[in-house]
Jmol script that loads the backbone (N, CA, C; Angstrom):
load data "model"
ATOM      1  N   MET A   1       0.846  -1.171   0.000  1.00  0.00           N
ATOM      2  CA  MET A   1       0.000   0.000   0.000  1.00  0.00           C
ATOM      3  C   MET A   1       0.889   1.231   0.000  1.00  0.00           C
ATOM      4  N   GLY A   2       0.399   2.294  -0.532  1.00  0.00           N
ATOM      5  CA  GLY A   2       1.192   3.511  -0.577  1.00  0.00           C
ATOM      6  C   GLY A   2       2.452   3.280  -1.392  1.00  0.00           C
ATOM      7  N   GLU A   3       3.608   3.624  -0.808  1.00  0.00           N
ATOM      8  CA  GLU A   3       4.872   3.452  -1.512  1.00  0.00           C
ATOM      9  C   GLU A   3       5.581   2.148  -1.129  1.00  0.00           C
ATOM     10  N   GLU A   4       4.928   1.323  -0.344  1.00  0.00           N
ATOM     11  CA  GLU A   4       5.518   0.048   0.042  1.00  0.00           C
ATOM     12  C   GLU A   4       5.176  -1.027  -0.979  1.00  0.00           C
ATOM     13  N   SER A   5       6.106  -1.932  -1.185  1.00  0.00           N
ATOM     14  CA  SER A   5       5.834  -3.067  -2.066  1.00  0.00           C
ATOM     15  C   SER A   5       6.493  -4.314  -1.480  1.00  0.00           C
ATOM     16  N   VAL A   6       5.952  -5.433  -1.836  1.00  0.00           N
ATOM     17  CA  VAL A   6       6.477  -6.709  -1.368  1.00  0.00           C
ATOM     18  C   VAL A   6       6.720  -7.587  -2.588  1.00  0.00           C
ATOM     19  N   ALA A   7       7.910  -8.141  -2.683  1.00  0.00           N
ATOM     20  CA  ALA A   7       8.225  -9.068  -3.764  1.00  0.00           C
ATOM     21  C   ALA A   7       8.280 -10.481  -3.187  1.00  0.00           C
ATOM     22  N   THR A   8       7.559 -11.380  -3.824  1.00  0.00           N
ATOM     23  CA  THR A   8       7.563 -12.772  -3.386  1.00  0.00           C
ATOM     24  C   THR A   8       8.201 -13.614  -4.474  1.00  0.00           C
ATOM     25  N   PRO A   9       9.342 -14.232  -4.183  1.00  0.00           N
ATOM     26  CA  PRO A   9       9.978 -15.073  -5.206  1.00  0.00           C
ATOM     27  C   PRO A   9       9.146 -16.331  -5.438  1.00  0.00           C
ATOM     28  N   PRO A  10       9.248 -16.917  -6.635  1.00  0.00           N
ATOM     29  CA  PRO A  10       8.520 -18.164  -6.871  1.00  0.00           C
ATOM     30  C   PRO A  10       9.016 -19.239  -5.902  1.00  0.00           C
ATOM     31  N   LEU A  11       8.108 -20.019  -5.379  1.00  0.00           N
ATOM     32  CA  LEU A  11       8.476 -21.076  -4.447  1.00  0.00           C
ATOM     33  C   LEU A  11       8.388 -22.424  -5.161  1.00  0.00           C
ATOM     34  N   TYR A  12       9.436 -23.202  -5.051  1.00  0.00           N
ATOM     35  CA  TYR A  12       9.482 -24.517  -5.670  1.00  0.00           C
ATOM     36  C   TYR A  12       9.708 -25.552  -4.588  1.00  0.00           C
ATOM     37  N   HIS A  13       9.179 -26.730  -4.793  1.00  0.00           N
ATOM     38  CA  HIS A  13       9.351 -27.827  -3.849  1.00  0.00           C
ATOM     39  C   HIS A  13      10.237 -28.873  -4.512  1.00  0.00           C
ATOM     40  N   LEU A  14      11.284 -29.285  -3.819  1.00  0.00           N
ATOM     41  CA  LEU A  14      12.172 -30.338  -4.300  1.00  0.00           C
ATOM     42  C   LEU A  14      12.394 -31.309  -3.150  1.00  0.00           C
ATOM     43  N   GLU A  15      12.111 -32.586  -3.417  1.00  0.00           N
ATOM     44  CA  GLU A  15      12.343 -33.613  -2.410  1.00  0.00           C
ATOM     45  C   GLU A  15      13.237 -34.686  -3.013  1.00  0.00           C
ATOM     46  N   VAL A  16      14.309 -35.012  -2.305  1.00  0.00           N
ATOM     47  CA  VAL A  16      15.227 -36.052  -2.760  1.00  0.00           C
ATOM     48  C   VAL A  16      15.315 -37.145  -1.701  1.00  0.00           C
ATOM     49  N   ASP A  17      15.672 -38.354  -2.137  1.00  0.00           N
ATOM     50  CA  ASP A  17      15.843 -39.434  -1.165  1.00  0.00           C
ATOM     51  C   ASP A  17      17.286 -39.436  -0.656  1.00  0.00           C
ATOM     52  N   ALA A  18      17.611 -40.398   0.200  1.00  0.00           N
ATOM     53  CA  ALA A  18      18.938 -40.444   0.823  1.00  0.00           C
ATOM     54  C   ALA A  18      20.054 -40.601  -0.202  1.00  0.00           C
ATOM     55  N   ALA A  19      19.747 -41.194  -1.350  1.00  0.00           N
ATOM     56  CA  ALA A  19      20.755 -41.380  -2.401  1.00  0.00           C
ATOM     57  C   ALA A  19      20.865 -40.166  -3.323  1.00  0.00           C
ATOM     58  N   GLY A  20      20.026 -39.164  -3.106  1.00  0.00           N
ATOM     59  CA  GLY A  20      20.066 -37.954  -3.935  1.00  0.00           C
ATOM     60  C   GLY A  20      19.162 -38.009  -5.154  1.00  0.00           C
ATOM     61  N   LYS A  21      18.347 -39.066  -5.287  1.00  0.00           N
ATOM     62  CA  LYS A  21      17.416 -39.177  -6.412  1.00  0.00           C
ATOM     63  C   LYS A  21      16.205 -38.290  -6.148  1.00  0.00           C
ATOM     64  N   VAL A  22      15.766 -37.568  -7.176  1.00  0.00           N
ATOM     65  CA  VAL A  22      14.607 -36.684  -7.025  1.00  0.00           C
ATOM     66  C   VAL A  22      13.349 -37.524  -6.873  1.00  0.00           C
ATOM     67  N   VAL A  23      12.635 -37.294  -5.783  1.00  0.00           N
ATOM     68  CA  VAL A  23      11.382 -37.983  -5.494  1.00  0.00           C
ATOM     69  C   VAL A  23      10.219 -37.162  -6.041  1.00  0.00           C
ATOM     70  N   GLU A  24      10.302 -35.840  -5.838  1.00  0.00           N
ATOM     71  CA  GLU A  24       9.251 -34.933  -6.304  1.00  0.00           C
ATOM     72  C   GLU A  24       9.850 -33.554  -6.530  1.00  0.00           C
ATOM     73  N   GLU A  25       9.394 -32.911  -7.597  1.00  0.00           N
ATOM     74  CA  GLU A  25       9.827 -31.541  -7.900  1.00  0.00           C
ATOM     75  C   GLU A  25       8.659 -30.834  -8.569  1.00  0.00           C
ATOM     76  N   THR A  26       8.303 -29.666  -8.066  1.00  0.00           N
ATOM     77  CA  THR A  26       7.193 -28.923  -8.658  1.00  0.00           C
ATOM     78  C   THR A  26       7.642 -28.261  -9.958  1.00  0.00           C
ATOM     79  N   HIS A  27       6.640 -27.790 -10.723  1.00  0.00           N
ATOM     80  CA  HIS A  27       6.931 -27.083 -11.981  1.00  0.00           C
ATOM     81  C   HIS A  27       7.996 -26.024 -11.761  1.00  0.00           C
ATOM     82  N   ARG A  28       8.952 -25.960 -12.665  1.00  0.00           N
ATOM     83  CA  ARG A  28       9.928 -24.877 -12.636  1.00  0.00           C
ATOM     84  C   ARG A  28      10.373 -24.602 -14.062  1.00  0.00           C
ATOM     85  N   PRO A  29      10.728 -23.362 -14.337  1.00  0.00           N
ATOM     86  CA  PRO A  29      11.223 -23.032 -15.679  1.00  0.00           C
ATOM     87  C   PRO A  29      12.535 -23.765 -15.956  1.00  0.00           C
ATOM     88  N   ILE A  30      12.774 -24.051 -17.223  1.00  0.00           N
ATOM     89  CA  ILE A  30      14.020 -24.694 -17.629  1.00  0.00           C
ATOM     90  C   ILE A  30      14.519 -24.042 -18.913  1.00  0.00           C
ATOM     91  N   ASP A  31      15.822 -23.873 -18.995  1.00  0.00           N
ATOM     92  CA  ASP A  31      16.442 -23.330 -20.199  1.00  0.00           C
ATOM     93  C   ASP A  31      16.378 -24.406 -21.280  1.00  0.00           C
ATOM     94  N   PRO A  32      15.915 -24.077 -22.486  1.00  0.00           N
ATOM     95  CA  PRO A  32      15.833 -25.075 -23.556  1.00  0.00           C
ATOM     96  C   PRO A  32      17.171 -25.767 -23.843  1.00  0.00           C
ATOM     97  N   LYS A  33      18.274 -25.136 -23.508  1.00  0.00           N
ATOM     98  CA  LYS A  33      19.586 -25.751 -23.715  1.00  0.00           C
ATOM     99  C   LYS A  33      19.787 -26.949 -22.798  1.00  0.00           C
ATOM    100  N   GLN A  34      18.984 -27.069 -21.748  1.00  0.00           N
ATOM    101  CA  GLN A  34      19.097 -28.174 -20.796  1.00  0.00           C
ATOM    102  C   GLN A  34      18.179 -29.353 -21.134  1.00  0.00           C
ATOM    103  N   LEU A  35      17.426 -29.254 -22.233  1.00  0.00           N
ATOM    104  CA  LEU A  35      16.515 -30.334 -22.614  1.00  0.00           C
ATOM    105  C   LEU A  35      17.303 -31.565 -23.062  1.00  0.00           C
ATOM    106  N   PRO A  36      16.827 -32.750 -22.689  1.00  0.00           N
ATOM    107  CA  PRO A  36      17.451 -33.962 -23.219  1.00  0.00           C
ATOM    108  C   PRO A  36      17.286 -34.002 -24.744  1.00  0.00           C
ATOM    109  N   LYS A  37      18.222 -34.611 -25.423  1.00  0.00           N
ATOM    110  CA  LYS A  37      18.187 -34.679 -26.892  1.00  0.00           C
ATOM    111  C   LYS A  37      16.885 -35.316 -27.382  1.00  0.00           C
ATOM    112  N   ALA A  38      16.422 -36.358 -26.689  1.00  0.00           N
ATOM    113  CA  ALA A  38      15.185 -37.025 -27.100  1.00  0.00           C
ATOM    114  C   ALA A  38      13.982 -36.085 -27.029  1.00  0.00           C
ATOM    115  N   VAL A  39      13.946 -35.215 -26.030  1.00  0.00           N
ATOM    116  CA  VAL A  39      12.858 -34.243 -25.908  1.00  0.00           C
ATOM    117  C   VAL A  39      12.960 -33.213 -27.031  1.00  0.00           C
ATOM    118  N   GLN A  40      14.155 -32.738 -27.314  1.00  0.00           N
ATOM    119  CA  GLN A  40      14.349 -31.769 -28.395  1.00  0.00           C
ATOM    120  C   GLN A  40      13.914 -32.368 -29.739  1.00  0.00           C
ATOM    121  N   THR A  41      14.275 -33.618 -29.995  1.00  0.00           N
ATOM    122  CA  THR A  41      13.892 -34.291 -31.241  1.00  0.00           C
ATOM    123  C   THR A  41      12.378 -34.448 -31.334  1.00  0.00           C
ATOM    124  N   ALA A  42      11.742 -34.873 -30.243  1.00  0.00           N
ATOM    125  CA  ALA A  42      10.279 -35.023 -30.218  1.00  0.00           C
ATOM    126  C   ALA A  42       9.599 -33.680 -30.423  1.00  0.00           C
ATOM    127  N   TYR A  43      10.152 -32.627 -29.805  1.00  0.00           N
ATOM    128  CA  TYR A  43       9.593 -31.285 -29.972  1.00  0.00           C
ATOM    129  C   TYR A  43       9.657 -30.852 -31.438  1.00  0.00           C
ATOM    130  N   GLU A  44      10.778 -31.104 -32.098  1.00  0.00           N
ATOM    131  CA  GLU A  44      10.929 -30.724 -33.514  1.00  0.00           C
ATOM    132  C   GLU A  44       9.949 -31.472 -34.408  1.00  0.00           C
ATOM    133  N   LYS A  45       9.605 -32.713 -34.054  1.00  0.00           N
ATOM    134  CA  LYS A  45       8.592 -33.461 -34.811  1.00  0.00           C
ATOM    135  C   LYS A  45       7.203 -32.885 -34.548  1.00  0.00           C
ATOM    136  N   TRP A  46       6.966 -32.464 -33.305  1.00  0.00           N
ATOM    137  CA  TRP A  46       5.675 -31.889 -32.951  1.00  0.00           C
ATOM    138  C   TRP A  46       5.495 -30.501 -33.570  1.00  0.00           C
ATOM    139  N   ASN A  47       6.574 -29.745 -33.688  1.00  0.00           N
ATOM    140  CA  ASN A  47       6.549 -28.383 -34.244  1.00  0.00           C
ATOM    141  C   ASN A  47       7.499 -28.315 -35.447  1.00  0.00           C
ATOM    142  N   PRO A  48       7.162 -29.036 -36.549  1.00  0.00           N
ATOM    143  CA  PRO A  48       8.088 -29.152 -37.674  1.00  0.00           C
ATOM    144  C   PRO A  48       8.397 -27.843 -38.398  1.00  0.00           C
ATOM    145  N   LYS A  49       7.491 -26.870 -38.319  1.00  0.00           N
ATOM    146  CA  LYS A  49       7.721 -25.587 -38.996  1.00  0.00           C
ATOM    147  C   LYS A  49       8.437 -24.574 -38.118  1.00  0.00           C
ATOM    148  N   GLY A  50       8.703 -24.927 -36.878  1.00  0.00           N
ATOM    149  CA  GLY A  50       9.416 -24.022 -35.975  1.00  0.00           C
ATOM    150  C   GLY A  50       8.611 -22.803 -35.575  1.00  0.00           C
ATOM    151  N   VAL A  51       7.298 -22.974 -35.372  1.00  0.00           N
ATOM    152  CA  VAL A  51       6.435 -21.874 -34.939  1.00  0.00           C
ATOM    153  C   VAL A  51       6.957 -21.341 -33.610  1.00  0.00           C
ATOM    154  N   VAL A  52       7.051 -20.001 -33.505  1.00  0.00           N
ATOM    155  CA  VAL A  52       7.637 -19.398 -32.311  1.00  0.00           C
ATOM    156  C   VAL A  52       6.611 -18.690 -31.438  1.00  0.00           C
ATOM    157  N   GLY A  53       5.725 -17.931 -31.957  1.00  0.00           N
ATOM    158  CA  GLY A  53       4.760 -17.208 -31.141  1.00  0.00           C
ATOM    159  C   GLY A  53       5.268 -15.839 -30.734  1.00  0.00           C
ATOM    160  N   GLN A  54       4.423 -15.077 -30.044  1.00  0.00           N
ATOM    161  CA  GLN A  54       4.736 -13.693 -29.677  1.00  0.00           C
ATOM    162  C   GLN A  54       5.871 -13.578 -28.683  1.00  0.00           C
ATOM    163  N   SER A  55       5.902 -14.459 -27.710  1.00  0.00           N
ATOM    164  CA  SER A  55       6.913 -14.356 -26.652  1.00  0.00           C
ATOM    165  C   SER A  55       7.874 -15.534 -26.663  1.00  0.00           C
ATOM    166  N   GLY A  56       7.960 -16.217 -27.769  1.00  0.00           N
ATOM    167  CA  GLY A  56       8.833 -17.377 -27.830  1.00  0.00           C
ATOM    168  C   GLY A  56       8.180 -18.583 -27.205  1.00  0.00           C
ATOM    169  N   HIS A  57       8.997 -19.419 -26.592  1.00  0.00           N
ATOM    170  CA  HIS A  57       8.529 -20.653 -25.967  1.00  0.00           C
ATOM    171  C   HIS A  57       8.717 -20.568 -24.462  1.00  0.00           C
ATOM    172  N   PHE A  58       7.845 -21.240 -23.751  1.00  0.00           N
ATOM    173  CA  PHE A  58       7.968 -21.341 -22.307  1.00  0.00           C
ATOM    174  C   PHE A  58       8.148 -22.811 -21.964  1.00  0.00           C
ATOM    175  N   TRP A  59       9.327 -23.176 -21.502  1.00  0.00           N
ATOM    176  CA  TRP A  59       9.619 -24.555 -21.108  1.00  0.00           C
ATOM    177  C   TRP A  59       9.593 -24.679 -19.599  1.00  0.00           C
ATOM    178  N   MET A  60       8.956 -25.750 -19.106  1.00  0.00           N
ATOM    179  CA  MET A  60       8.901 -26.055 -17.683  1.00  0.00           C
ATOM    180  C   MET A  60       9.213 -27.540 -17.528  1.00  0.00           C
ATOM    181  N   THR A  61       9.674 -27.919 -16.353  1.00  0.00           N
ATOM    182  CA  THR A  61       9.888 -29.327 -16.045  1.00  0.00           C
ATOM    183  C   THR A  61       9.341 -29.617 -14.663  1.00  0.00           C
ATOM    184  N   GLU A  62       9.048 -30.875 -14.411  1.00  0.00           N
ATOM    185  CA  GLU A  62       8.568 -31.302 -13.091  1.00  0.00           C
ATOM    186  C   GLU A  62       8.762 -32.803 -12.949  1.00  0.00           C
ATOM    187  N   VAL A  63       8.769 -33.239 -11.703  1.00  0.00           N
ATOM    188  CA  VAL A  63       8.777 -34.667 -11.374  1.00  0.00           C
ATOM    189  C   VAL A  63       7.607 -34.885 -10.427  1.00  0.00           C
ATOM    190  N   PRO A  64       6.481 -35.383 -10.949  1.00  0.00           N
ATOM    191  CA  PRO A  64       5.370 -35.695 -10.059  1.00  0.00           C
ATOM    192  C   PRO A  64       5.768 -36.856  -9.136  1.00  0.00           C
ATOM    193  N   ARG A  65       5.302 -36.829  -7.919  1.00  0.00           N
ATOM    194  CA  ARG A  65       5.662 -37.876  -6.949  1.00  0.00           C
ATOM    195  C   ARG A  65       5.346 -39.256  -7.526  1.00  0.00           C
ATOM    196  N   GLY A  66       6.356 -40.106  -7.507  1.00  0.00           N
ATOM    197  CA  GLY A  66       6.185 -41.483  -7.979  1.00  0.00           C
ATOM    198  C   GLY A  66       6.192 -41.647  -9.485  1.00  0.00           C
ATOM    199  N   LYS A  67       6.502 -40.583 -10.217  1.00  0.00           N
ATOM    200  CA  LYS A  67       6.494 -40.660 -11.675  1.00  0.00           C
ATOM    201  C   LYS A  67       7.806 -40.129 -12.232  1.00  0.00           C
ATOM    202  N   ALA A  68       7.974 -40.279 -13.528  1.00  0.00           N
ATOM    203  CA  ALA A  68       9.192 -39.826 -14.193  1.00  0.00           C
ATOM    204  C   ALA A  68       9.111 -38.327 -14.516  1.00  0.00           C
ATOM    205  N   ARG A  69      10.265 -37.721 -14.713  1.00  0.00           N
ATOM    206  CA  ARG A  69      10.339 -36.303 -15.072  1.00  0.00           C
ATOM    207  C   ARG A  69       9.645 -36.069 -16.409  1.00  0.00           C
ATOM    208  N   VAL A  70       8.942 -34.945 -16.513  1.00  0.00           N
ATOM    209  CA  VAL A  70       8.321 -34.532 -17.768  1.00  0.00           C
ATOM    210  C   VAL A  70       8.713 -33.088 -18.066  1.00  0.00           C
ATOM    211  N   TYR A  71       8.581 -32.741 -19.338  1.00  0.00           N
ATOM    212  CA  TYR A  71       8.909 -31.397 -19.826  1.00  0.00           C
ATOM    213  C   TYR A  71       7.686 -30.848 -20.538  1.00  0.00           C
ATOM    214  N   HIS A  72       7.300 -29.622 -20.210  1.00  0.00           N
ATOM    215  CA  HIS A  72       6.138 -28.966 -20.807  1.00  0.00           C
ATOM    216  C   HIS A  72       6.628 -27.780 -21.643  1.00  0.00           C
ATOM    217  N   VAL A  73       6.002 -27.599 -22.797  1.00  0.00           N
ATOM    218  CA  VAL A  73       6.294 -26.417 -23.604  1.00  0.00           C
ATOM    219  C   VAL A  73       4.977 -25.740 -23.968  1.00  0.00           C
ATOM    220  N   ASN A  74       4.979 -24.414 -23.948  1.00  0.00           N
ATOM    221  CA  ASN A  74       3.840 -23.614 -24.383  1.00  0.00           C
ATOM    222  C   ASN A  74       4.321 -22.588 -25.380  1.00  0.00           C
ATOM    223  N   ILE A  75       3.572 -22.458 -26.471  1.00  0.00           N
ATOM    224  CA  ILE A  75       3.849 -21.453 -27.487  1.00  0.00           C
ATOM    225  C   ILE A  75       2.630 -20.539 -27.519  1.00  0.00           C
ATOM    226  N   LEU A  76       2.804 -19.304 -27.077  1.00  0.00           N
ATOM    227  CA  LEU A  76       1.691 -18.351 -27.048  1.00  0.00           C
ATOM    228  C   LEU A  76       1.666 -17.555 -28.345  1.00  0.00           C
ATOM    229  N   LEU A  77       0.602 -17.736 -29.116  1.00  0.00           N
ATOM    230  CA  LEU A  77       0.468 -17.005 -30.373  1.00  0.00           C
ATOM    231  C   LEU A  77      -0.273 -15.692 -30.186  1.00  0.00           C
ATOM    232  N   SER A  78      -1.237 -15.697 -29.281  1.00  0.00           N
ATOM    233  CA  SER A  78      -2.006 -14.495 -28.985  1.00  0.00           C
ATOM    234  C   SER A  78      -2.658 -14.693 -27.618  1.00  0.00           C
ATOM    235  N   ALA A  79      -3.479 -13.730 -27.234  1.00  0.00           N
ATOM    236  CA  ALA A  79      -4.164 -13.836 -25.942  1.00  0.00           C
ATOM    237  C   ALA A  79      -5.187 -14.968 -25.932  1.00  0.00           C
ATOM    238  N   VAL A  80      -5.591 -15.441 -27.108  1.00  0.00           N
ATOM    239  CA  VAL A  80      -6.610 -16.481 -27.175  1.00  0.00           C
ATOM    240  C   VAL A  80      -6.135 -17.772 -27.847  1.00  0.00           C
ATOM    241  N   LYS A  81      -4.918 -17.780 -28.382  1.00  0.00           N
ATOM    242  CA  LYS A  81      -4.453 -18.977 -29.087  1.00  0.00           C
ATOM    243  C   LYS A  81      -3.058 -19.366 -28.620  1.00  0.00           C
ATOM    244  N   ALA A  82      -2.940 -20.643 -28.244  1.00  0.00           N
ATOM    245  CA  ALA A  82      -1.656 -21.167 -27.792  1.00  0.00           C
ATOM    246  C   ALA A  82      -1.572 -22.648 -28.121  1.00  0.00           C
ATOM    247  N   TYR A  83      -0.351 -23.148 -28.208  1.00  0.00           N
ATOM    248  CA  TYR A  83      -0.103 -24.571 -28.408  1.00  0.00           C
ATOM    249  C   TYR A  83       0.688 -25.071 -27.215  1.00  0.00           C
ATOM    250  N   GLY A  84       0.491 -26.333 -26.859  1.00  0.00           N
ATOM    251  CA  GLY A  84       1.233 -26.886 -25.737  1.00  0.00           C
ATOM    252  C   GLY A  84       1.435 -28.382 -25.868  1.00  0.00           C
ATOM    253  N   ALA A  85       2.515 -28.866 -25.269  1.00  0.00           N
ATOM    254  CA  ALA A  85       2.796 -30.302 -25.284  1.00  0.00           C
ATOM    255  C   ALA A  85       3.591 -30.674 -24.042  1.00  0.00           C
ATOM    256  N   THR A  86       3.504 -31.947 -23.688  1.00  0.00           N
ATOM    257  CA  THR A  86       4.264 -32.502 -22.575  1.00  0.00           C
ATOM    258  C   THR A  86       5.007 -33.732 -23.072  1.00  0.00           C
ATOM    259  N   PHE A  87       6.301 -33.804 -22.728  1.00  0.00           N
ATOM    260  CA  PHE A  87       7.155 -34.898 -23.179  1.00  0.00           C
ATOM    261  C   PHE A  87       7.814 -35.586 -21.991  1.00  0.00           C
ATOM    262  N   ARG A  88       8.029 -36.901 -22.102  1.00  0.00           N
ATOM    263  CA  ARG A  88       8.847 -37.619 -21.127  1.00  0.00           C
ATOM    264  C   ARG A  88      10.315 -37.453 -21.528  1.00  0.00           C
ATOM    265  N   GLU A  89      11.230 -37.834 -20.640  1.00  0.00           N
ATOM    266  CA  GLU A  89      12.660 -37.699 -20.922  1.00  0.00           C
ATOM    267  C   GLU A  89      13.102 -38.487 -22.150  1.00  0.00           C
ATOM    268  N   ASP A  90      12.390 -39.576 -22.459  1.00  0.00           N
ATOM    269  CA  ASP A  90      12.764 -40.392 -23.618  1.00  0.00           C
ATOM    270  C   ASP A  90      12.174 -39.863 -24.923  1.00  0.00           C
ATOM    271  N   GLY A  91      11.459 -38.730 -24.860  1.00  0.00           N
ATOM    272  CA  GLY A  91      10.888 -38.121 -26.056  1.00  0.00           C
ATOM    273  C   GLY A  91       9.456 -38.514 -26.336  1.00  0.00           C
ATOM    274  N   THR A  92       8.895 -39.404 -25.536  1.00  0.00           N
ATOM    275  CA  THR A  92       7.500 -39.802 -25.709  1.00  0.00           C
ATOM    276  C   THR A  92       6.598 -38.598 -25.456  1.00  0.00           C
ATOM    277  N   VAL A  93       5.615 -38.412 -26.330  1.00  0.00           N
ATOM    278  CA  VAL A  93       4.648 -37.333 -26.142  1.00  0.00           C
ATOM    279  C   VAL A  93       3.571 -37.828 -25.183  1.00  0.00           C
ATOM    280  N   VAL A  94       3.441 -37.153 -24.050  1.00  0.00           N
ATOM    281  CA  VAL A  94       2.432 -37.514 -23.053  1.00  0.00           C
ATOM    282  C   VAL A  94       1.082 -36.950 -23.466  1.00  0.00           C
ATOM    283  N   GLN A  95       1.084 -35.687 -23.864  1.00  0.00           N
ATOM    284  CA  GLN A  95      -0.128 -35.024 -24.358  1.00  0.00           C
ATOM    285  C   GLN A  95       0.302 -33.838 -25.207  1.00  0.00           C
ATOM    286  N   SER A  96      -0.556 -33.467 -26.153  1.00  0.00           N
ATOM    287  CA  SER A  96      -0.243 -32.285 -26.969  1.00  0.00           C
ATOM    288  C   SER A  96      -1.536 -31.687 -27.515  1.00  0.00           C
ATOM    289  N   ASP A  97      -1.506 -30.399 -27.700  1.00  0.00           N
ATOM    290  CA  ASP A  97      -2.634 -29.672 -28.266  1.00  0.00           C
ATOM    291  C   ASP A  97      -2.089 -28.576 -29.180  1.00  0.00           C
ATOM    292  N   PRO A  98      -2.174 -28.755 -30.460  1.00  0.00           N
ATOM    293  CA  PRO A  98      -2.712 -29.866 -31.243  1.00  0.00           C
ATOM    294  C   PRO A  98      -1.735 -31.036 -31.321  1.00  0.00           C
ATOM    295  N   ALA A  99      -2.111 -32.104 -32.063  1.00  0.00           N
ATOM    296  CA  ALA A  99      -1.245 -33.265 -32.186  1.00  0.00           C
ATOM    297  C   ALA A  99       0.083 -32.885 -32.850  1.00  0.00           C
ATOM    298  N   VAL A 100       0.016 -31.997 -33.841  1.00  0.00           N
ATOM    299  CA  VAL A 100       1.201 -31.436 -34.508  1.00  0.00           C
ATOM    300  C   VAL A 100       0.894 -29.975 -34.774  1.00  0.00           C
ATOM    301  N   VAL A 101       1.863 -29.090 -34.498  1.00  0.00           N
ATOM    302  CA  VAL A 101       1.654 -27.659 -34.725  1.00  0.00           C
ATOM    303  C   VAL A 101       1.516 -27.423 -36.226  1.00  0.00           C
ATOM    304  N   PRO A 102       0.408 -26.789 -36.653  1.00  0.00           N
ATOM    305  CA  PRO A 102       0.198 -26.542 -38.098  1.00  0.00           C
ATOM    306  C   PRO A 102       1.163 -25.507 -38.663  1.00  0.00           C
TER     307      PRO A 102
END
end "model"
wireframe off; spacefill off
backbone 0.3
color backbone group
């Protein structure tokens, strides 16, 4: 209020077991340079024309408890149109909208 402001950093949850294996990790942004090769290859098949959108791509990753790591990508074309897909580390498409970017 007034001239005061409060900044809240994004909060992420990371849980590892005694051996250091990730048990659970909430959504977090990821640099596309850190994507596994299989995910990058699957993404290129899903978006063969290299559609970029207004703000580029938004990549996120997560490890749901008891499941394998997944990678999410969103391509925002406008305020009402966007494309999105989720990939496993091996490049398998978990879900996508649309099936292939036109």
